[in-house]
One Martini backbone bead per residue (centre of mass of N, CA, C, O) as a GRO file, in nm:
protein
  384
    1MET     BB    1   8.637   0.928  -3.352
    2ARG     BB    2   8.481   0.829  -3.602
    3VAL     BB    3   8.329   0.604  -3.474
    4TRP     BB    4   8.178   0.776  -3.257
    5PHE     BB    5   8.031   0.954  -3.467
    6ALA     BB    6   7.876   0.728  -3.607
    7VAL     BB    7   7.721   0.619  -3.361
    8ARG     BB    8   7.569   0.881  -3.300
    9HIS     BB    9   7.411   0.896  -3.559
   10LEU     BB   10   7.277   0.618  -3.544
   11ALA     BB   11   7.128   0.668  -3.284
   12LEU     BB   12   6.965   0.918  -3.376
   13ALA     BB   13   6.819   0.764  -3.607
   14PHE     BB   14   6.682   0.560  -3.433
   15VAL     BB   15   6.520   0.756  -3.252
   16CYS     BB   16   6.365   0.883  -3.487
   17ILE     BB   17   6.217   0.626  -3.576
   18LEU     BB   18   6.068   0.574  -3.307
   19LEU     BB   19   5.912   0.843  -3.299
   20ALA     BB   20   5.766   0.811  -3.567
   21SER     BB   21   5.619   0.539  -3.494
   22ALA     BB   22   5.472   0.646  -3.247
   23LEU     BB   23   5.306   0.862  -3.398
   24LEU     BB   24   5.163   0.675  -3.588
   25LEU     BB   25   5.019   0.498  -3.368
   26VAL     BB   26   4.865   0.723  -3.232
   27SER     BB   27   4.713   0.816  -3.491
   28ASP     BB   28   4.584   0.532  -3.550
   29LEU     BB   29   4.440   0.504  -3.277
   30GLY     BB   30   4.247   0.740  -3.314
   31ARG     BB   31   4.122   0.635  -3.565
   32ARG     BB   32   4.027   0.358  -3.463
   33THR     BB   33   3.860   0.459  -3.224
   34GLY     BB   34   3.661   0.631  -3.393
   35THR     BB   35   3.562   0.388  -3.567
   36GLN     BB   36   3.455   0.221  -3.328
   37ALA     BB   37   3.255   0.422  -3.224
   38ALA     BB   38   3.088   0.450  -3.479
   39SER     BB   39   3.009   0.148  -3.492
   40ARG     BB   40   2.866   0.144  -3.206
   41ALA     BB   41   2.658   0.369  -3.284
   42ASN     BB   42   2.536   0.221  -3.549
   43GLY     BB   43   2.510  -0.044  -3.407
   44PRO     BB   44   2.481  -0.269  -3.197
   45ARG     BB   45   2.443  -0.319  -2.870
   46ARG     BB   46   2.654  -0.441  -2.622
   47VAL     BB   47   2.561  -0.746  -2.439
   48ALA     BB   48   2.616  -0.888  -2.113
   49VAL     BB   49   2.566  -1.206  -1.954
   50LEU     BB   50   2.559  -1.339  -1.603
   51GLN     BB   51   2.510  -1.673  -1.511
   52TYR     BB   52   2.581  -1.864  -1.233
   53SER     BB   53   2.341  -2.082  -1.305
   54SER     BB   54   2.108  -2.365  -1.382
   55THR     BB   55   1.889  -2.294  -1.210
   56PRO     BB   56   1.555  -2.234  -1.211
   57PRO     BB   57   1.551  -1.930  -1.120
   58LEU     BB   58   1.768  -1.837  -1.343
   59GLU     BB   59   1.615  -1.939  -1.588
   60ASP     BB   60   1.356  -1.780  -1.536
   61GLY     BB   61   1.489  -1.494  -1.540
   62SER     BB   62   1.613  -1.513  -1.824
   63ARG     BB   63   1.357  -1.532  -1.975
   64GLY     BB   64   1.234  -1.259  -1.879
   65PHE     BB   65   1.464  -1.079  -1.988
   66LEU     BB   66   1.431  -1.153  -2.283
   67ASP     BB   67   1.134  -1.093  -2.324
   68ALA     BB   68   1.148  -0.794  -2.260
   69LEU     BB   69   1.339  -0.708  -2.474
   70ASN     BB   70   1.179  -0.800  -2.705
   71GLU     BB   71   0.917  -0.629  -2.645
   72LEU     BB   72   1.114  -0.354  -2.660
   73GLY     BB   73   1.322  -0.408  -2.927
   74PHE     BB   74   1.567  -0.595  -2.803
   75ARG     BB   75   1.715  -0.777  -3.032
   76ASP     BB   76   1.905  -1.010  -3.127
   77GLY     BB   77   2.084  -0.869  -3.403
   78GLU     BB   78   1.984  -0.578  -3.389
   79ARG     BB   79   1.999  -0.366  -3.134
   80ILE     BB   80   2.155  -0.618  -3.027
   81SER     BB   81   2.451  -0.786  -2.881
   82LEU     BB   82   2.459  -1.114  -2.735
   83THR     BB   83   2.636  -1.224  -2.443
   84TRP     BB   84   2.664  -1.546  -2.283
   85TYR     BB   85   2.705  -1.648  -1.949
   86LYS     BB   86   2.831  -1.939  -1.755
   87ALA     BB   87   2.958  -2.058  -1.431
   88GLU     BB   88   2.849  -2.310  -1.286
   89ALA     BB   89   2.916  -2.243  -0.969
   90ASP     BB   90   3.190  -2.084  -1.027
   91MET     BB   91   3.364  -1.827  -0.890
   92ALA     BB   92   3.625  -1.823  -1.060
   93VAL     BB   93   3.478  -1.799  -1.324
   94ALA     BB   94   3.310  -1.548  -1.265
   95ASN     BB   95   3.557  -1.355  -1.234
   96ALA     BB   96   3.678  -1.398  -1.517
   97ILE     BB   97   3.420  -1.296  -1.671
   98ALA     BB   98   3.404  -1.019  -1.536
   99LYS     BB   99   3.668  -0.900  -1.656
  100GLU     BB  100   3.570  -0.931  -1.950
  101MET     BB  101   3.298  -0.755  -1.932
  102THR     BB  102   3.479  -0.489  -1.806
  103ASN     BB  103   3.695  -0.405  -2.063
  104GLY     BB  104   3.503  -0.219  -2.280
  105GLN     BB  105   3.321  -0.405  -2.500
  106PHE     BB  106   3.061  -0.305  -2.344
  107ASP     BB  107   2.746  -0.126  -2.283
  108LEU     BB  108   2.628  -0.383  -2.114
  109VAL     BB  109   2.561  -0.535  -1.799
  110ALA     BB  110   2.442  -0.859  -1.670
  111THR     BB  111   2.287  -1.025  -1.380
  112MET     BB  112   2.243  -1.363  -1.222
  113GLY     BB  113   2.267  -1.345  -0.915
  114THR     BB  114   2.471  -1.286  -0.644
  115PRO     BB  115   2.754  -1.381  -0.744
  116ALA     BB  116   2.742  -1.223  -1.005
  117LEU     BB  117   2.713  -0.948  -0.893
  118GLN     BB  118   2.974  -0.948  -0.728
  119ALA     BB  119   3.184  -1.000  -0.949
  120VAL     BB  120   3.110  -0.757  -1.135
  121ALA     BB  121   3.121  -0.523  -0.917
  122ASN     BB  122   3.420  -0.562  -0.852
  123ALA     BB  123   3.521  -0.521  -1.161
  124ASN     BB  124   3.319  -0.238  -1.153
  125ARG     BB  125   3.406   0.001  -0.948
  126GLU     BB  126   3.452   0.235  -1.172
  127GLY     BB  127   3.209   0.232  -1.391
  128ARG     BB  128   3.258   0.149  -1.707
  129VAL     BB  129   2.973  -0.003  -1.685
  130PRO     BB  130   2.664  -0.078  -1.706
  131HIS     BB  131   2.456  -0.237  -1.435
  132VAL     BB  132   2.235  -0.516  -1.425
  133PHE     BB  133   2.014  -0.681  -1.186
  134GLY     BB  134   1.894  -1.021  -1.076
  135VAL     BB  135   1.798  -1.257  -0.869
  136VAL     BB  136   1.807  -1.109  -0.573
  137ALA     BB  137   1.737  -1.119  -0.245
  138ALA     BB  138   1.985  -0.909  -0.106
  139PRO     BB  139   2.145  -0.642  -0.213
  140ARG     BB  140   2.218  -0.484   0.065
  141THR     BB  141   2.412  -0.760   0.158
  142ALA     BB  142   2.637  -0.794  -0.092
  143GLY     BB  143   2.867  -0.564  -0.100
  144VAL     BB  144   2.802  -0.325  -0.362
  145GLY     BB  145   2.682  -0.030  -0.244
  146ILE     BB  146   2.391  -0.094  -0.129
  147GLY     BB  147   2.167   0.087   0.047
  148ASP     BB  148   1.912   0.211   0.313
  149LYS     BB  149   1.817   0.522   0.221
  150GLY     BB  150   1.701   0.415  -0.056
  151PRO     BB  151   1.650   0.344  -0.397
  152LEU     BB  152   1.906   0.560  -0.470
  153ASP     BB  153   2.120   0.375  -0.284
  154HIS     BB  154   2.357   0.366  -0.539
  155PRO     BB  155   2.547   0.308  -0.776
  156LYS     BB  156   2.550   0.493  -1.068
  157HIS     BB  157   2.600   0.204  -1.254
  158LEU     BB  158   2.382   0.047  -1.046
  159VAL     BB  159   2.109  -0.171  -1.123
  160GLY     BB  160   1.789  -0.328  -0.990
  161VAL     BB  161   1.631  -0.646  -0.860
  162GLY     BB  162   1.464  -0.777  -0.598
  163THR     BB  163   1.381  -1.119  -0.426
  164PHE     BB  164   1.226  -1.144  -0.124
  165ALA     BB  165   1.109  -1.420   0.030
  166ARG     BB  166   0.903  -1.540   0.257
  167ALA     BB  167   0.977  -1.802   0.475
  168GLU     BB  168   0.723  -1.824   0.659
  169LEU     BB  169   0.521  -1.947   0.451
  170ALA     BB  170   0.639  -2.227   0.418
  171PHE     BB  171   0.618  -2.313   0.712
  172ARG     BB  172   0.311  -2.285   0.747
  173LEU     BB  173   0.241  -2.496   0.525
  174ALA     BB  174   0.388  -2.733   0.643
  175ARG     BB  175   0.222  -2.734   0.911
  176ARG     BB  176  -0.040  -2.798   0.767
  177MET     BB  177   0.046  -3.071   0.650
  178PHE     BB  178   0.215  -3.106   0.941
  179PRO     BB  179   0.140  -3.058   1.273
  180GLY     BB  180   0.397  -3.238   1.376
  181LEU     BB  181   0.612  -3.027   1.321
  182ARG     BB  182   0.947  -2.989   1.487
  183THR     BB  183   1.195  -3.059   1.276
  184VAL     BB  184   1.435  -2.877   1.092
  185GLY     BB  185   1.654  -2.898   0.813
  186ILE     BB  186   1.965  -2.718   0.721
  187VAL     BB  187   2.133  -2.638   0.428
  188TRP     BB  188   2.430  -2.422   0.420
  189ASN     BB  189   2.622  -2.130   0.293
  190PRO     BB  190   2.789  -1.881   0.459
  191ALA     BB  191   2.924  -1.730   0.210
  192GLU     BB  192   2.620  -1.652   0.141
  193SER     BB  193   2.440  -1.371   0.177
  194ASN     BB  194   2.152  -1.490   0.088
  195SER     BB  195   2.159  -1.738   0.281
  196ARG     BB  196   2.177  -1.584   0.555
  197VAL     BB  197   1.908  -1.441   0.529
  198PHE     BB  198   1.725  -1.698   0.500
  199THR     BB  199   1.817  -1.843   0.765
  200GLU     BB  200   1.729  -1.622   0.957
  201ALA     BB  201   1.429  -1.631   0.874
  202ALA     BB  202   1.386  -1.932   0.945
  203ARG     BB  203   1.435  -1.910   1.244
  204ALA     BB  204   1.226  -1.707   1.313
  205ALA     BB  205   0.984  -1.879   1.218
  206CYS     BB  206   1.040  -2.125   1.400
  207HIS     BB  207   1.019  -1.972   1.665
  208ASP     BB  208   0.709  -1.893   1.627
  209LEU     BB  209   0.624  -2.214   1.575
  210GLY     BB  210   0.799  -2.422   1.748
  211ILE     BB  211   1.066  -2.492   1.579
  212SER     BB  212   1.330  -2.676   1.522
  213VAL     BB  213   1.686  -2.629   1.437
  214ILE     BB  214   1.895  -2.785   1.206
  215GLU     BB  215   2.246  -2.773   1.102
  216ALA     BB  216   2.437  -2.749   0.782
  217ASN     BB  217   2.752  -2.700   0.637
  218VAL     BB  218   2.867  -2.562   0.316
  219ASP     BB  219   3.109  -2.494   0.030
  220ASN     BB  220   2.981  -2.726  -0.162
  221SER     BB  221   2.789  -2.941  -0.356
  222ASN     BB  222   2.935  -3.209  -0.265
  223GLY     BB  223   2.817  -3.174   0.061
  224VAL     BB  224   2.499  -3.206   0.055
  225ALA     BB  225   2.436  -3.509   0.104
  226GLU     BB  226   2.589  -3.552   0.376
  227SER     BB  227   2.446  -3.323   0.532
  228ALA     BB  228   2.156  -3.436   0.490
  229ALA     BB  229   2.202  -3.708   0.623
  230SER     BB  230   2.276  -3.589   0.908
  231LEU     BB  231   1.999  -3.466   0.968
  232VAL     BB  232   1.831  -3.723   0.945
  233ALA     BB  233   1.989  -3.860   1.180
  234ARG     BB  234   1.901  -3.612   1.397
  235GLY     BB  235   1.563  -3.591   1.331
  236ALA     BB  236   1.436  -3.485   1.095
  237ASP     BB  237   1.115  -3.407   0.938
  238ALA     BB  238   1.261  -3.199   0.751
  239LEU     BB  239   1.358  -3.013   0.468
  240TRP     BB  240   1.522  -2.696   0.395
  241THR     BB  241   1.530  -2.433   0.138
  242GLY     BB  242   1.674  -2.151   0.011
  243GLY     BB  243   1.877  -1.895  -0.143
  244ASP     BB  244   2.097  -2.135  -0.233
  245ASN     BB  245   2.334  -2.205  -0.472
  246THR     BB  246   2.469  -2.461  -0.364
  247VAL     BB  247   2.211  -2.628  -0.315
  248MET     BB  248   2.060  -2.591  -0.588
  249THR     BB  249   2.285  -2.760  -0.754
  250ALA     BB  250   2.191  -3.012  -0.528
  251VAL     BB  251   1.871  -3.079  -0.478
  252SER     BB  252   1.868  -3.387  -0.544
  253SER     BB  253   2.029  -3.471  -0.287
  254LEU     BB  254   1.822  -3.369  -0.088
  255VAL     BB  255   1.590  -3.558  -0.185
  256VAL     BB  256   1.732  -3.823  -0.137
  257ALA     BB  257   1.776  -3.799   0.160
  258GLY     BB  258   1.477  -3.785   0.224
  259GLN     BB  259   1.392  -4.057   0.100
  260ARG     BB  260   1.571  -4.230   0.288
  261GLY     BB  261   1.413  -4.093   0.551
  262ARG     BB  262   1.111  -4.028   0.490
  263ILE     BB  263   1.129  -3.714   0.399
  264PRO     BB  264   1.069  -3.398   0.318
  265VAL     BB  265   1.088  -3.126   0.092
  266PHE     BB  266   1.121  -2.771   0.132
  267SER     BB  267   1.064  -2.428   0.001
  268THR     BB  268   1.145  -2.081  -0.132
  269VAL     BB  269   1.215  -2.212  -0.407
  270THR     BB  270   1.113  -2.191  -0.716
  271GLY     BB  271   1.130  -2.478  -0.950
  272THR     BB  272   1.174  -2.760  -0.754
  273ALA     BB  273   0.937  -2.962  -0.772
  274GLU     BB  274   1.030  -3.131  -1.033
  275GLN     BB  275   1.273  -3.258  -0.825
  276GLY     BB  276   1.082  -3.341  -0.547
  277VAL     BB  277   0.952  -3.113  -0.412
  278LEU     BB  278   0.676  -3.058  -0.232
  279LEU     BB  279   0.725  -2.747  -0.147
  280THR     BB  280   0.667  -2.403  -0.264
  281SER     BB  281   0.726  -2.065  -0.136
  282GLY     BB  282   0.752  -1.771  -0.344
  283ALA     BB  283   0.881  -1.657  -0.631
  284LYS     BB  284   0.853  -1.512  -0.955
  285PHE     BB  285   1.123  -1.508  -1.153
  286TYR     BB  286   1.022  -1.416  -1.429
  287GLU     BB  287   0.922  -1.131  -1.334
  288ASN     BB  288   1.197  -1.041  -1.238
  289GLY     BB  289   1.335  -1.052  -1.511
  290LYS     BB  290   1.144  -0.856  -1.664
  291GLU     BB  291   1.228  -0.607  -1.486
  292MET     BB  292   1.519  -0.616  -1.566
  293GLY     BB  293   1.475  -0.571  -1.869
  294ARG     BB  294   1.342  -0.293  -1.845
  295LEU     BB  295   1.591  -0.155  -1.720
  296ALA     BB  296   1.781  -0.214  -1.957
  297ALA     BB  297   1.613  -0.060  -2.173
  298LYS     BB  298   1.659   0.218  -2.031
  299VAL     BB  299   1.964   0.226  -2.057
  300LEU     BB  300   1.979   0.196  -2.363
  301ASP     BB  301   1.795   0.470  -2.402
  302GLY     BB  302   1.964   0.667  -2.188
  303ILE     BB  303   1.921   0.616  -1.891
  304ASP     BB  304   2.015   0.683  -1.592
  305PRO     BB  305   2.093   0.470  -1.336
  306ALA     BB  306   2.095   0.680  -1.095
  307THR     BB  307   1.760   0.733  -1.147
  308LEU     BB  308   1.718   0.436  -1.061
  309PRO     BB  309   1.564   0.197  -0.876
  310VAL     BB  310   1.597  -0.018  -0.595
  311GLU     BB  311   1.382  -0.301  -0.589
  312ASP     BB  312   1.129  -0.498  -0.505
  313LEU     BB  313   0.998  -0.821  -0.657
  314VAL     BB  314   0.710  -1.011  -0.535
  315ILE     BB  315   0.556  -1.280  -0.683
  316PRO     BB  316   0.359  -1.512  -0.573
  317HIS     BB  317   0.462  -1.875  -0.557
  318THR     BB  318   0.307  -2.202  -0.585
  319GLU     BB  319   0.419  -2.550  -0.514
  320ILE     BB  320   0.294  -2.894  -0.576
  321ASN     BB  321   0.414  -3.232  -0.503
  322THR     BB  322   0.236  -3.538  -0.462
  323LEU     BB  323   0.467  -3.742  -0.514
  324ALA     BB  324   0.630  -3.678  -0.244
  325LEU     BB  325   0.429  -3.842  -0.038
  326LYS     BB  326   0.552  -4.100  -0.101
  327GLY     BB  327   0.673  -4.287   0.177
  328LEU     BB  328   0.613  -4.145   0.437
  329LYS     BB  329   0.631  -4.168   0.781
  330ASP     BB  330   0.439  -3.935   0.786
  331SER     BB  331   0.119  -3.739   0.804
  332TRP     BB  332   0.112  -3.610   0.517
  333GLN     BB  333  -0.102  -3.331   0.389
  334VAL     BB  334  -0.319  -3.174   0.135
  335PRO     BB  335  -0.530  -2.949   0.135
  336PRO     BB  336  -0.768  -2.838  -0.080
  337ASP     BB  337  -0.694  -2.533  -0.065
  338LEU     BB  338  -0.397  -2.565  -0.154
  339LEU     BB  339  -0.451  -2.680  -0.433
  340ARG     BB  340  -0.604  -2.435  -0.533
  341GLN     BB  341  -0.359  -2.225  -0.478
  342ALA     BB  342  -0.185  -2.355  -0.672
  343ASP     BB  343   0.015  -2.272  -0.947
  344THR     BB  344   0.152  -2.566  -0.913
  345LEU     BB  345   0.081  -2.897  -1.020
  346ILE     BB  346   0.197  -3.226  -0.916
  347ASP     BB  347   0.110  -3.548  -1.070
  348GLU     BB  348   0.040  -3.830  -1.227
  349ALA     BB  349  -0.053  -3.642  -1.493
  350GLY     BB  350   0.145  -3.400  -1.410
  351THR     BB  351   0.167  -3.064  -1.512
  352HIS     BB  352  -0.005  -2.785  -1.357
  353SER     BB  353  -0.093  -2.461  -1.469
  354LYS     BB  354  -0.208  -2.171  -1.397
  355THR     BB  355  -0.462  -1.955  -1.543
  356PRO     BB  356  -0.638  -1.698  -1.605
  357GLY     BB  357  -0.970  -1.799  -1.506
  358VAL     BB  358  -0.851  -2.093  -1.443
  359PRO     BB  359  -0.913  -2.351  -1.257
  360ALA     BB  360  -0.782  -2.583  -1.075
  361ALA     BB  361  -0.759  -2.902  -1.043
  362VAL     BB  362  -0.929  -3.080  -0.761
  363PRO     BB  363  -0.868  -3.300  -0.551
  364ALA     BB  364  -0.857  -3.452  -0.297
  365ALA     BB  365  -0.701  -3.500  -0.021
  366ILE     BB  366  -0.353  -3.549   0.004
  367LYS     BB  367  -0.174  -3.828   0.115
  368SER     BB  368   0.040  -4.017   0.261
  369GLY     BB  369   0.216  -4.307   0.183
  370ALA     BB  370   0.370  -4.647   0.159
  371SER     BB  371   0.510  -4.601  -0.090
  372PRO     BB  372   0.761  -4.527  -0.262
  373THR     BB  373   0.938  -4.269  -0.322
  374THR     BB  374   0.862  -4.002  -0.553
  375ALA     BB  375   0.958  -3.817  -0.802
  376ALA     BB  376   0.935  -3.614  -1.038
  377ARG     BB  377   0.853  -3.702  -1.361
  378PRO     BB  378   1.011  -3.637  -1.670
  379ASP     BB  379   0.780  -3.821  -1.836
  380ALA     BB  380   0.552  -3.661  -1.772
  381GLY     BB  381   0.294  -3.507  -1.872
  382GLN     BB  382   0.263  -3.168  -1.978
  383LYS     BB  383   0.049  -2.906  -1.859
  384ARG     BB  384  -0.036  -2.548  -1.972
   0.00000   0.00000   0.00000
């Protein structure tokens, strides 16, 4: 009996110790939480950015985003503390990063590219942190809750800027360069909502122009080279790519396949001419990134994201790489007026970018030649 009495007293004492410890922990948690909140209020706001890949559009958008934040006084290490993530076109990595970004340690998250938007939006469905996105072709088809009832039809915590460039323009310019253009090959990933939108727009444009479309699907960048080669073998006169992240990470494979078949590659995605693409006609992603940065600054200044619109910003931008004309089997040529209109021109002398008020130097009409095809040379001197 005495043993049972002693055990009961020891158990009671043990329970009292546990309760006291729990109370101390809860009390300390409240104190620490208050201290952290005060630190966050007084220190730099914490911002995380997820860039899906290192493709030219996303790199340009990121530069614009950072420049806009700097111009508006949100410099890293001063008013904000910036953490930058890159998934390098790996969706599993993007999803893992998204969970880390939305666990409560950041005051604002931002995403570059449609897959990055989708990853973070899915991880942030409860709206734990404001989310700003950019360099997304068609945000309303991305499946993240953005509707079509108006610019304010979006989740209260999610806002950004779209950039859907008209695919039709690139096809019309390509037809001008080669009036005999009859068949275009398209490599694309059906799993990407942005790629589906661009591919549908390309089909419609080709239908209007009397151009046949042949397609090959890929689910990762490793399949781009083989799929592109199959389109060349099936008789494509040229290869085209839209806003497909899978293809963009392997655009050099697309160019190589075109070179081997002696046909050019053209695109609706700017920033790829330096990789050997003959023609790009699309949006200036740097400006899209700047608008995204302005939105982020507004949210950091305390404006409710629910009151900000989701709109499209497409500032047209055209690039022409005359080096890609060499060795083509058909008589592609760039009329002088297109050379004048190009915002970026790549030729034997290097890269020339148009500046306001200064006309681009325009040689005579450039035609495809018989020498081996040459992509844009990275060692060519660049002029800006």
